[in-house]
N, C-alpha and C positions, 0 to 999 in steps of 0.2 A: 217428527218428534220435537217437542219443546224442551230445550236444554238451557240450564242456567248454572253458572259457576260463581259461587261466592268465595272470594279468595282473600288471603292476607289478614283475616281477623283472628281474634282470640275466641276459639270455639269452646263453649261451655255447655255440656249436655250431661247433667247428673245421672240421667237414666242409663247412660252407657259409660259413665265415669270418665268422660272426656273433658279435658281442660288443658288448652294450650294452643299455640299457633297452628292454624290449619285451614283447610278448605271444606266447603260443603257443596255437594253436587246434586243437582235436581233434574230429573227427567220426567216430563209429563206430570208434574205436580207431586211427585214422590221423591223422597230422599234415596239416593243410590250411593254405593260405596265409592265409586270412582268413575271417571270417564276414560275411554280409550283415547289415544292421541287424536284421531280424526274427529271425535266428538268435542274434544277440548277446543279445537280450531273453530268448530261451528257454534259453540255455546255463547250465549250472551253472558256478560261478566259484570258482577258487582264487586268493586274494590272496597273491602271492609277494613282497610288499614286503620288502626287506632280504635276500632270498634269491637265490642263484644257481640258475638253471634251465638244466640241461644234459641231453644224452642220458643215458639210463641207463648206468651203468658196465658194462664188459665185462671178464670175467676168464676167460682161456683156460687156467687151471690151478688146479683145485680137486679135492679128494678128498672124496667124499660117502659112501664106505664101504658103500653098498648095491649089491648084496646081500652078506650074510654077516658084516658087522661093524657091525650096526646099534646095538650098545651104544655105539659111538663117535659115529655120525652116521647119519642117514637122508637120503634125497634131500629129503624134506619139511623137516626141521630145517636142513639145509644151505642149502636155498633160502630159508628164512625168515631165516637169518643174512645171506645175500646181499642180500635185500631191505632189511634193516635197515642194511646198509652202502651202499645206493644202487645195488647191482648189479641189472640186469634180465636179463643174459645171462651164463651161466657154462658152462664146458666141463669135464666131470668125467672124471677119469682112470680107467683100467681095472684098477687093482690092487686089485680087490675079491676076495671069496672065494665062489665061484671067480672067477678072473680073467675079464674080459670079452673072451674070445678066440673067441667064436662068436655067431652071430645070435640064438640063444635068450636068452642073457644080455643082449644089447643090447635085445631086445624087452621083457624084464623091466624094464630101466632106463627105457626110453621110456614104459612104462605108468605107472611111478611118477612120472616127470617130468611126465606129463600132469596130475597133481594138484598140482604145485608152483606157488607164487605167481610164480616167475620162469621164464624160458626156460632149460632145461637141455639141453645137447647132449652126447651120449656120444662117447667115443673107444674104439677097439678096440686090442687088443694087437698088437704087431709079431710076436711069436713065441708059439707055443702055451704056455700056462701061464706066460708071461714067463720061460721057462727059457733063452732065447737059443740054442735048438738047432734048431728047426724053425719055418718061417714059418707064421703063422696064416692063415686063408682071407681075404685082404684083400678080394677081390671080394665075397664073401658079407657081410662086415662092412660094406662100402660100401652094399650093397643094403639092409642092416638099418638104416642111418641114421647111421653114425659120420661125424664130420667130420674126423678125423685118426687116425693110428696112433701108438702109443707104448707102451713098456714101462716108463713112468715109475715111479720107485722102484728100478728096475734099469736097467742099461745093456747093450745088446748088445755083447759083448766081441769076437766074431769079426768082423774087418773084411770078410771074404768074405761072411758072412751079412748083414751090414749093407748091403753093396753090393747084394746081390740084393733085400733088403727095399726099399731106396729105388727101385730100378728097377721092381720089381713094384708098389709103391704109386703110382708115377708113372703107370702104365697106367690107374689108377682115379682120377687127379687127387686123390690124398690126400697131404697133407703128413705128414712124419715129425716127431714131437716127441721129442727125445732128452734124457734125463738123463745128462749127460756125466761119466762116472766110470770110470777104469781101476781095476778091482777089485783087480788085483795090487798096487797101490800103497796101498790103503786098508784092507786086511784088519785088523779090530780097531780102526780109527781112530775117534775120537769127537769130535774138534774140529780146528780149523786147526793145521797144523804150524808152529811158530814159537816165539818167546820165551815167549809165554804158556803154551803147552802144556808146555814144558819146566818152567816155574815151577810149574805145577799138577800135574805128574806124570801127565799124560794123553797117550795115544797120538795123534799128529798125522796129519792128512789133508792131504797136500801139494797146493798149487794146481796142480802139474804134472799131477796125475791128472785134473783137469778140462781143462787146456790141451791135453793130448795128444788127448783125444776130440774137443774142439772142432776142432782142426786136422784130425783124421781126417775129420770130417763135412764140413768145408769142401772138402777134397780130393775126397770122394765126390760132393758136390754139383757141383763144377766138372767132374768126370768125366762125370756122368750128366745134369746139368741139373735134377735133382730138388730139390724144396723141402725143406730140413731146418731145423727150428726148434730152437734151443738153449734148454733150459729153465733157469730160475733161475741165470743166470750169476753167479758170485761172485768171479772172479779178474781182476785188472788185466791180466794177460797174455791172457786170453780176450777181454777187451774189445778189446785191440789187434788180436788175430787177426780179430775181427769187423769192426773198422774197415778193415783191409786187404782183407778179402773183399768188403765193400760197395763199396770203391773199385774193385775189379776186376770188379764186376758179377755176382758169384756169387749164386745163388739161395738165400741163407740169411737167417734172422731169429733174433732172440734177445729174451729178456725178463729183467728184474730184479725181485726181490721187495722189498716195503717193508722187511722186516727186514734184508736185506742192504744196503739204502740207509741205514738208520738206526743199525744196531748193529755192533759189532766184537767180536773174540774177547776183549777185556777184560771184556765182560759176563759171562763165564763164571767170574769170580773167586770167586763164591760157590757154584759147582758146582750151580747151579739148573738142573734138566733142562728147564725151560721155555725155556731159551736153547740147547737142543741140537737141531740140525737138519742135514739133508743136502741140498746142500752146507753146510758149517759156516760160521758167522760168521767173517769173515777180518779183515785188518788195516785200519787207517785209510786206508792208501794204496789198498787194494782198494776200500774204500767210496767214496772220492773218484773213483776211476776209473769205477765204475759210474755215478755221477752225471754225469760227463763224457760217458760213452757214451750216456746218455739225452739229454743236451743236444745232441750233434752227430749223433744218428741212428744211431750204431753199434749201439745197442740199440734195439729197436723199440717195446717196450711194457712195462707193469708187470703182473705176475701175482702173486697172493697165495701160491700153493702152500698153500692152506688145508688143513691136515693134522691132523684131530682125533684125539685119543687119550683114553681114559677116565682118570680120576684115579688108579686103582689101577695102571694101566700106566705112567703118567708119573712118579708119585711113588715113585721108587726110586733106588738108587745110580746116579750119573751114567753110569757105564760100561754099565749094563744098561737104562736107560730108552730107549724108542724115539725116533727122530728125528721132528721135525715140530712145528709150532705152528698154531693157528688164526689167521685174519687178516682174514676178510671184513668184520667189523664195525668194524675199526680202520684199514683200508687207506687210505681217503680222508684221514682225519685225520692219519695218519703222513706221507703224501705231501705234504699241505699244509704240515706243519711242516718236513720235511726239505728239500723241493724249493722251495716257494714262499717261506716265511719265512726259511729259512737259506740255501737254495741260489740264491735270487734268480731262479728260474724265473718266467715269466709264468703266471698262472693258466690261461689257455687252453691253453698248452703241456702242462701237467700233465693237464688234462681230455682233451686229444687223446691222450696216452699211455694213458689209462684208458678210452677210448671208441673213437674212429674207428680209431686205429692198432692197438689190440688186435683189433678186429673184422676189420681188413684182413688180418691174418696168416693167418686161417682162412677168409676170404671169408664172414663171417657177416653176415646181414641186420640189422645193428645199428649203433649208434654215431653216429646223426645225427638231427637234427630237421628234415630237409628235407621239404617237402610230399610226401605219398605214403608216407613211412616209417611204420613201426609207432610208435605213441605210447608208447614206453618212455622214461621221464623220471625224472631225479633232481632233487630240490630240496634244497639244503643251505644252512645259515647259516654263512658263512665266519668269523663273529666269535663265535659262541656257544662258551663254555668249558664243558667237561664232564669228568667223571672216569669212565673205563671200569671197569666192574665185571663180571667174567666171570660171576658168579652171576646177573646180570640179562640176560645175552645169550641169543640164540636158538639157538646151537649146543648140541648135547648135551654137548660137551666143554668143558673149562676151561683147556686148555694154552696160555696166552698169556703172553708176556713183558711185555705192556702192562697187566696187571691193576693197578689203582690209579693208572695214569698219567693226568695231566691233559692234555687236548687242547683245541685251539681249532679249531673247524670241525666241524659236526655235521649229519648227514643228517636232514632233517625229514619228507620225503614221497617215496615211490617209487611210480611208476605203471607198469603193464604193460598194453599195448594200451588205454591211456586210462583204466584203472581203478586206483584207489588200492589198493595192496596192503599198504602200510606207511605209518603216519602217527603222528608224535609218540610214538614209543616202543612202538607197538602194531601187531600185524598186523591188517589189516582183512579 
């Protein structure tokens, strides 16, 4: 029997309402309540003095680019970046090349995921080729192992097709994850529409284009009962729509990203493409509304929307650079800064948003240190100061707005099924 004893840490597990000094016991990859004396003597020990011990972080929104775009990222390199960021469970999006709209592509992704250091779950496309014209074979995708359906990167524009999609997905108990964007309002847009876009001379992306689709999805969920999840919410109005929907008991959930919680459209003043993303960075009022939404439960969790691009793709004129940034290795540090130190969130609340509540959205077996659970664990030092260097990261890509940023709070060790996969800056 493989035995591991993590001792002397501050154990935080929101799922079991645990927060305080204590130990975590692991036998054959599972959490157990305690060890008898004989097993304690035989167990390997990790001394977590000065560290927080919490469930492995869960991210339900990443792009690992495999198959077809492995010059940007592979499932292996993306999973290594996840482990370095304290994540043990991630859900990858289907906007690969070709798109993951059939069982064969899902099988390929699952085969690669089996070699990854963290747990990688696939999603399948809502529509064939993400074209928004014809429904993909949802039942076959479910049988192949997808945990949700999404055309992320694109948004189904036809309300009738989206209605049929959510009704069909509901038959297979699959949630729909939606990138909320009315394309007719955003053609050629590269940043948030407002005073800053006018000053910079860049075409703006109005928040109404997000709000309209969020409202559409809330109506469809109320009509059908289907679970629809709003990805990377960025608008204050969308937060308020979610707040009202939750109050009315509608089966919708939503996420916010670390970059939308931390940054605003003022960051684009230097035309740096590493601040270009979709949805775009918005105003300070929007940023504060997102934080309020996480505080009161209008928004359910935090997702990175980790979106790698190679340097030659990203390093071009702002109008022509692709949208997206990487974020797995900085997510925890950014959230500790924005939410705990500046936002006055309690640390267990932030860990809850990044573990139990994220897992709950897609009913994933993750996000807890309860006895019997998989021993997927993150150990981090909440006081260590460090400087993020993209060149030393594990992602294949370098497109991060946080390069050179000094952070306080650093992941030290990540365990999956009771085995150390990352420790002190190195993959194990």
